[in-house]
Structure formats: C-alpha cells, structure tokens
C-alpha positions in Angstrom: 0.0 0.3 -0.2 1.3 3.4 -0.8 1.1 6.7 1.1 -1.5 9.1 0.7 -0.1 12.1 -1.2 0.2 14.4 1.7 2.0 12.3 3.5 3.9 11.8 1.0 5.0 15.0 0.1 5.6 15.7 4.1 8.6 12.9 3.8 10.3 14.2 0.5 10.3 17.8 2.0 11.1 17.0 5.4 15.0 16.8 5.0 15.0 20.6 3.5 12.9 21.5 5.7 15.5 20.3 8.4 18.7 21.6 6.6 17.2 25.1 6.1 16.2 25.9 10.1 19.7 24.4 11.1 21.5 27.1 8.5 19.3 30.1 10.0 20.3 29.6 13.5 23.2 31.0 14.8 26.0 30.0 16.7 25.2 32.0 20.0 21.6 29.7 20.5 21.3 26.5 22.9 23.4 23.8 21.8 22.0 20.4 22.9 25.4 19.1 23.6 26.3 21.8 25.8 25.2 21.5 30.0 24.4 23.9 31.9 26.8 25.7 34.2 26.6 24.0 37.8 25.9 25.5 40.6 28.9 26.7 43.0 29.9 25.7 46.2 30.1 28.9 48.5 33.7 30.2 50.7 32.6 31.1 54.2 34.5 33.3 56.4 34.0 31.8 60.1 32.5 34.5 62.4 33.7 34.5 66.4 30.7 35.1 68.7 31.1 35.1 72.7 28.8 31.9 74.4 29.8 33.3 78.0 26.8 34.3 80.6 27.1 37.3 82.3 27.0 36.1 86.5 24.1 38.3 86.6 22.4 35.6 84.7 23.4 32.7 87.4 21.9 34.5 90.3 18.7 33.6 91.5 15.8 36.1 91.4 15.3 37.7 94.5 12.3 40.2 94.3 9.1 39.3 95.6 6.6 37.8 93.4 4.3 40.0 91.4 0.4 38.9 91.2 -1.0 39.4 87.7 -4.1 38.3 85.5 -4.7 34.7 85.9 -3.0 33.9 89.2 -5.6 31.7 91.5 -5.6 33.4 95.1 -7.1 31.4 98.7 -8.4 34.7 100.7 -9.3 34.7 104.2 -10.5 37.1 107.1 -8.9 36.0 110.1 -11.5 34.6 113.0 -14.2 35.7 110.7 -16.0 32.0 110.2 -17.3 31.5 106.4 -14.7 33.5 104.8 -12.2 31.3 103.2 -12.6 31.6 99.7 -10.9 31.0 96.3 -10.8 33.5 93.7 -8.4 34.6 90.7 -6.9 37.9 89.5 -9.1 38.6 86.5 -7.8 40.0 83.1 -8.5 43.9 84.4 -5.9 43.2 87.4 -9.2 42.8 89.4 -10.1 40.8 92.1 -13.8 40.2 93.4 -14.2 39.2 97.2 -17.2 39.1 99.7 -18.2 42.4 100.3 -15.2 44.2 99.2 -16.4 44.6 95.4 -13.2 45.0 92.9 -9.7 45.4 94.1 -7.0 46.1 92.0 -4.6 43.1 92.1 -2.2 43.1 89.1 1.4 44.6 90.0 1.5 43.9 93.6 2.8 41.7 96.3 0.6 39.7 98.1 1.2 41.5 101.0 0.5 45.0 99.5 -3.1 43.2 97.7 -3.5 42.2 101.4 -3.5 45.8 102.9 -5.5 46.8 99.7 -8.1 44.4 100.9 -8.6 45.2 104.4 -8.7 48.8 103.3 -12.1 48.0 101.2 -13.2 45.7 103.9 -12.8 48.0 106.6 -16.3 49.4 105.6 -18.1 46.3 106.5 -15.5 44.6 109.2 -14.0 46.3 112.2 -9.9 45.8 111.9 -10.1 42.9 109.4 -7.1 41.2 109.1 -6.5 39.3 106.0 -4.7 36.2 105.3 -3.9 35.7 101.1 -2.1 32.8 99.8 -0.6 32.5 96.3 -2.6 28.9 95.3 -1.2 28.8 91.6 0.9 30.6 89.1 -0.4 31.9 85.9 0.4 35.0 85.0 4.6 34.3 85.4 5.4 31.7 82.9 8.5 30.2 80.6 7.8 28.6 77.1 9.9 25.2 76.4 9.4 23.8 73.1 11.2 21.3 70.7 12.7 18.2 71.2 12.0 17.5 74.9 8.9 15.2 75.7 6.7 17.7 77.3 6.5 20.7 75.5 4.7 24.2 76.2 3.8 26.8 78.3 5.0 26.4 82.3 4.6 28.4 85.2 7.2 30.2 87.2 6.4 29.5 90.5 9.9 29.5 92.2 13.3 30.5 91.1 14.1 27.9 88.0 17.4 27.1 86.6 17.5 26.3 82.9 18.4 22.3 83.5 15.5 22.6 85.7 13.0 23.7 83.1 14.3 20.8 80.8 13.6 18.4 83.5 10.0 19.9 83.9 9.4 19.4 80.4 10.1 15.3 80.8 13.8 16.1 79.5 15.3 15.5 76.3 13.1 13.6 73.9 14.9 10.0 73.5 15.2 7.7 70.7 12.8 4.5 71.2 15.0 2.9 69.1 18.7 3.8 70.5 17.3 5.7 73.8 20.0 8.6 73.0 19.2 12.2 72.0 22.4 13.0 69.9 20.1 12.1 66.4 17.0 14.2 68.1 18.0 17.6 69.4 20.9 20.0 67.9 22.2 21.1 71.3 24.5 23.4 69.0 21.4 25.6 67.8 19.1 25.4 71.1 18.5 28.7 72.3 17.2 30.6 75.2 15.7 34.1 73.7 14.7 36.8 76.5 13.3 40.4 75.1 13.6 39.4 71.7 17.4 38.7 72.0 19.7 35.3 71.9 20.9 34.9 75.6 24.7 33.3 75.6 24.2 30.1 76.8 25.7 26.7 75.4 23.3 23.4 75.9 26.7 21.6 74.9 28.5 22.6 77.2 25.6 22.8 79.9 24.2 19.7 78.9 26.4 17.1 77.4 29.5 18.7 79.7 27.8 19.6 83.2 29.0 22.9 82.9 27.1 24.7 85.4 28.5 28.4 84.3 25.6 28.4 81.4 23.0 26.9 84.0 21.2 30.6 83.7 17.7 31.2 86.1 14.7 32.1 84.0 12.6 35.4 83.6 9.1 35.6 82.8 8.2 34.8 79.2 11.8 33.3 78.7 12.0 31.1 75.7 13.9 28.0 75.5 14.3 25.9 72.1 15.4 22.9 71.6 15.7 22.1 67.4 15.7 19.0 65.8 19.1 17.5 65.0 16.7 15.5 62.1 15.3 18.7 60.5 16.3 19.3 56.7 15.7 22.7 56.2 16.8 26.2 54.9 15.7 29.2 56.4 15.0 32.2 54.0 14.5 35.4 56.3 14.7 39.0 55.5 13.0 41.4 53.0 11.3 38.3 51.1 7.7 38.4 49.9 7.2 35.4 52.1 9.7 34.4 55.0 9.8 30.7 55.2 12.2 27.4 56.1 11.8 25.8 52.7 12.4 21.7 52.6 16.0 21.0 51.6 16.2 18.4 48.7 19.6 17.7 46.9 21.3 20.5 45.0 18.7 23.1 46.5 20.0 26.4 45.0 19.8 30.3 46.2 17.3 31.1 43.5 15.2 28.3 44.2 14.6 28.9 47.9 13.9 32.4 47.0 11.4 31.7 44.3 9.7 29.4 46.9 9.6 32.4 49.4 7.8 34.5 46.3 10.9 36.5 45.5 12.8 39.5 47.5 10.9 42.3 48.6 10.7 45.5 46.7 13.1 47.3 49.3 15.4 44.4 48.9 19.4 44.9 48.8 20.0 42.1 46.9 23.8 42.8 46.1 25.0 41.5 49.7 22.8 38.5 50.6 24.0 36.9 53.6 24.3 32.8 53.9 24.9 31.8 57.7 25.9 28.7 57.9 27.3 26.4 61.0 26.5 26.6 64.7 25.5 29.1 67.3 29.0 29.1 68.8 30.9 28.5 65.4 29.1 30.1 63.0 30.4 31.0 59.3 28.9 33.5 56.8 29.3 34.4 53.2 28.1 37.5 51.4 26.4 36.7 47.7 25.4 39.0 45.2 21.9 37.8 44.1 21.6 40.6 41.5 24.6 39.6 39.7 23.1 36.1 40.3 19.3 36.7 38.7 21.1 38.9 35.7 23.1 35.8 34.5 26.9 37.6 35.6 27.7 35.1 38.7 26.8 31.7 38.9 24.2 30.4 41.3 25.2 28.8 44.8 24.3 25.4 46.6 22.8 25.5 49.7 23.1 23.1 52.6 20.1 21.6 55.0 20.2 24.1 58.3 21.7 27.2 56.2 20.0 30.5 57.2 19.7 33.0 53.7 19.1 36.3 55.0 17.8 39.4 52.7 18.9 42.8 54.2 17.2 45.9 53.2 20.4 48.5 53.7 24.0 47.9 53.0 26.0 45.8 56.0 27.7 47.0 58.6 30.2 44.7 60.3 29.8 40.6 59.0 30.0 39.8 63.0 27.2 42.2 63.6 25.1 41.2 61.1 25.5 37.3 62.1 24.4 37.8 65.4 21.3 40.1 64.3 20.6 37.1 61.8 20.4 34.5 64.5 18.4 36.8 66.3 15.8 36.9 63.6 16.0 32.9 62.7 15.6 32.4 66.4 12.5 34.7 66.9 10.9 33.6 63.4 11.5 29.7 64.7 9.8 30.9 68.0 6.5 32.5 67.4 6.2 29.0 64.7 6.7 27.0 67.3 4.8 29.1 70.0 1.7 29.1 67.1 1.4 25.1 66.8 2.2 24.7 70.6 -0.8 26.6 71.6 -3.2 25.6 68.9 -6.6 26.4 70.1 -5.6 28.2 73.0 -6.8 31.6 73.4 -4.1 33.0 75.7 -1.3 35.2 73.9 0.6 32.6 72.2 4.2 34.2 72.4 5.7 37.4 72.8 8.4 38.0 71.1 9.4 40.9 68.8 9.9 39.6 65.5 11.6 42.7 62.9 14.6 42.4 60.6 17.4 43.7 61.4 
C-alpha cells in the first residue's frame, strides 16, 4: 500500500526543512550537546561570637512575687468563719472577694494586695485581718519547645534554672530505638530568648559537659527552643515576600529558595545577601551578590540543610554584628511558629517575642 499524497510530500520535504532551519540558527543559540553551568559551592568566613553568660544571669531572682492576671488566690478574713474563698486575678487586674467588690491586684505583692483588701473590707468589718495565699501561678511563665518530652508553657512559681526547666519538660526527647538524644536534639543550635535577644548559653557545654556556668535562671516570658537535629530545611528571612523554612532537597540552590519564598521584597538590598552556616558558637558566613546571579553575571550557589539565607534592606555593617542579628531574627521567627503550633486553639497569647528584621 502506497502512502497518501500529503504524507508522501511531507516525507520528501522534511530533509529540506531541517536543513533550512539549522542554517538560520546562529552559533550563539542553545546547543543540546552543551551542559548548563552547575551551581557553585560557597566560601565562608568564620565568625567569632562570645557565648559566656554574664554572672548576673546565674543569680536567683530575689524580688518578691508580683501578682498578675490568672493567678489563683486563697483569701480568708482571720477569725471570721465562712470567709475562706478561692478566687483569681481577672484579666483587668482586679480581684473580687466578699463585700469588698473589685480590688486592684495586678502589679502588687501578696502583702500589698492584702493591705488594699483590708482597707476595702473595713467598711463592713472592724479592723479586718486578711490572709492572702498564692495557690497557683499563671501570670509568670516560660516556654520550652522542641525536642523535649513535654513541650509547652510552664508556670514560673519559684526561681528556676535552665536545667530544672528541661527536667520539668520531661528531659530531652530520646529515640525509642537507640535510647539516645544525639540524633534528635540539636544542642548546637538550641537557644534561650529573652526580650527578643538570644542569651549567650551553650547547651552542649551545659547538658553534655555539665558546665554549670551556663545554667542560668529563667525570667518571665523566657523562651527555650531545642530544635530537631534531623530537620532538613533552609530558613529564608529578611526582605522576602514570604519568609519561611524551605525543605532541603538534592542540589537546592539560592534561586530555588528565593523563588519558594515568592521573591525578594521591593526594598531588598540584593547585592549583599548573607548565607549563615554552622552552629551558634561556631558560625560562618558568606556574602553573595544575588542581583548578579539573577542577571546571569555570576553563577548560582548551592545550599546545605540548616543554612540561613538573609536578604537585608540596606547595606551591611560589620559581618560579625550582622550574623548576630540574623541568628536573633531566625530564633524569633522559629519561636513564633513553634509557639503557635504548640498553643493550637488556646485563647491565651501565643508568645510575646518581637519579630523584626534588622
């Protein structure tokens, strides 16, 4: 059977079409025999960051407990039967008891509140003597999240050290197969955050070596985070549209991460993008010209699990200072995310850490 006329014409003309097309393509066009330029590895500069707590952090707080919303109190008027009652400090800072009505308690010690309550009750009782006991603490607390057995929010009832906090949370999470914590908690990147800053605490020295010079006392709203050693992500922060942790896969590049973070922000300073690698006590940094990479003037770069990519909004100062700020920004970002996941549907504030890009 012979082919149809249209098909026969196509067979006869095909070599002529191929010849004419190849003659029109200039030499500079794509050649399938050429391989694309591979992404390059980075050269890093080691950064020296001091990680020794000040002695003041090792002293137990000696201030008297200050009442706050949520604290549960037990109150009784001495020698007056039937006046023993349990109540709590309301969100507006008031306590309602007996005939006294609302008495402001937030910001006062138990003794100061007792005096104010006696003044309020003196209208109905002759020289009342009031006993105030703190039953449960809810207004002073600390967070501990990450690779511990019982992560969450804990009341700060009494002076509490970092090791005591880890113990309250059930200790470091261990593998049910090996019984060790080595592959589960990354102590080299574990942090304590206070008022938005990372405290100079070395968890490896404290937990593995028993160095008590890092066993600091906790304060209200301190945040402890022990990340997983098995998490394979790259944290993209700073002037990007969607700061996030990008899952690390084979041959993950800087452009891949920026694309998954929906691109740079309008005010991004692209010529000095910082990539931080390593632990908190032994970090290293590399400055990359992202603008040159995007325009094809420089080669794309490869990233590793645990890297932090930070795009500034203005030219950098000292690299050592910048790396400290990047670690703080990274820790605060992770803290907020972990706190939100831990709180779930809880109506209480998730976590109070200011998140700002340096």
